[in-house]
C-alpha positions as CSV (number, residue, x, y, z in Angstrom):
1,X,-1.5,-12.0,-15.1
2,X,-3.0,-12.8,-11.9
3,X,-4.6,-10.2,-9.7
4,X,-2.8,-8.9,-6.7
5,X,-4.8,-8.1,-3.3
6,X,-3.3,-6.2,-0.4
7,X,-4.9,-6.7,3.0
8,X,-3.1,-3.6,5.3
9,X,-3.6,-4.9,9.2
10,X,-2.9,-3.1,12.0
11,X,-1.3,-5.6,14.5
12,X,1.6,-4.4,17.4
13,X,3.1,-7.8,17.8
14,X,4.6,-7.5,13.8
15,X,6.3,-10.6,14.4
16,X,3.9,-12.8,14.8
17,X,1.6,-10.9,12.6
18,X,4.7,-11.6,9.9
19,X,5.1,-15.2,11.1
20,X,1.6,-15.9,10.4
21,X,1.3,-14.4,7.2
22,X,4.4,-16.6,6.1
23,X,2.7,-19.5,7.0
24,X,-0.5,-19.0,5.7
25,X,1.5,-18.4,2.3
26,X,3.8,-21.4,2.5
27,X,0.7,-23.6,3.6
28,X,-1.4,-22.0,0.7
29,X,-2.1,-23.9,-2.8
30,X,-2.5,-20.8,-4.7
31,X,-1.7,-16.7,-4.5
32,X,-3.8,-15.6,-1.2
33,X,-3.0,-12.1,-1.4
34,X,-0.3,-9.9,0.5
35,X,-0.3,-8.6,3.8
36,X,1.5,-5.1,5.3
37,X,1.4,-4.5,8.9
38,X,1.5,-1.6,11.1
39,X,1.7,-1.3,14.6
40,X,-0.4,1.1,15.7
41,X,-3.2,3.3,14.3
42,X,-0.9,6.3,14.9
43,X,1.9,4.6,12.4
44,X,-0.9,3.5,9.8
45,X,-2.1,7.0,9.8
46,X,0.8,8.9,9.7
47,X,2.2,6.9,6.9
48,X,-1.1,6.8,4.7
49,X,-2.1,10.1,4.6
50,X,-5.5,11.6,3.1
51,X,-3.1,12.7,0.5
52,X,-1.3,9.3,-0.4
53,X,-4.7,7.5,-0.4
54,X,-6.0,9.5,-2.8
55,X,-2.5,9.0,-4.7
56,X,-2.6,5.1,-4.4
57,X,-6.7,5.1,-5.8
58,X,-5.6,7.3,-8.3
59,X,-2.8,4.8,-9.9
60,X,-4.9,2.2,-9.1
61,X,-6.2,0.6,-12.9
62,X,-4.3,3.3,-14.5
63,X,-1.5,1.6,-15.9
64,X,2.1,3.4,-15.7
65,X,1.9,7.1,-15.1
66,X,4.8,9.5,-14.8
67,X,5.0,11.4,-11.7
68,X,4.3,14.8,-13.7
69,X,1.1,13.9,-15.4
70,X,0.0,12.2,-11.6
71,X,0.6,15.6,-10.1
72,X,-1.7,17.3,-13.0
73,X,-4.2,14.4,-12.5
74,X,-4.1,15.1,-8.8
75,X,-3.7,18.8,-9.3
76,X,-0.9,19.1,-6.7
77,X,3.1,20.0,-6.9
78,X,5.2,17.5,-8.7
79,X,8.3,18.2,-5.9
80,X,5.3,17.0,-3.0
81,X,3.9,14.1,-5.3
82,X,7.4,12.8,-5.9
83,X,7.9,12.6,-1.9
84,X,4.9,11.1,-1.5
85,X,5.5,8.4,-4.0
86,X,9.0,7.5,-2.5
87,X,6.7,6.9,1.1
88,X,4.2,4.4,-1.2
89,X,7.4,2.9,-3.0
90,X,8.8,1.9,0.6
91,X,5.9,0.8,1.8
92,X,5.1,-1.6,-1.3
93,X,2.1,-0.1,-2.2
94,X,3.0,1.2,-5.6
95,X,6.1,0.6,-7.9
96,X,8.6,2.2,-10.3
97,X,8.9,1.1,-13.5
98,X,11.8,1.2,-15.5
99,X,11.1,4.1,-17.1
100,X,10.7,5.9,-13.9
101,X,7.0,5.9,-14.0
102,X,4.5,4.7,-11.0
103,X,2.1,2.0,-10.9
104,X,-0.2,0.6,-8.1
105,X,0.2,-3.5,-8.4
106,X,-2.8,-4.2,-6.4
107,X,-6.6,-4.8,-8.1
108,X,-7.8,-4.5,-4.4
109,X,-6.6,-3.0,-1.0
110,X,-8.4,-3.8,2.0
111,X,-7.8,-2.4,5.5
112,X,-8.5,-4.6,8.5
113,X,-8.5,-2.7,11.7
114,X,-10.0,-3.7,14.8
115,X,-10.7,-1.3,17.9
116,X,-10.7,-3.1,21.6
117,X,-11.4,-1.5,24.6
118,X,-8.1,-2.5,26.9
119,X,-9.3,-5.4,29.7
């Protein structure tokens, strides 16, 4: 199975970013990774909290992990882990298996963020 990669970007004009990612994907002869864009740093940091990043890191390369087992590994409440997993599933950063477990399909996640002073 081919290794999957994800680039997280922050670009205010999400429509242009989406079109550019689609154009690059169609022009490529091979898999070039996937992109997840946020319009603002605030949107990024509100969805990808420190605890969710820790969850993502814990799942990366771990294979399928049950929610209760993940909560045990993270030393967190099962309900909160389940809630955070729902956000990460919604964003496409993790996936639910048919058996209800969680898996991170990405071998590499890169965050591309630029901070520019307004002109």
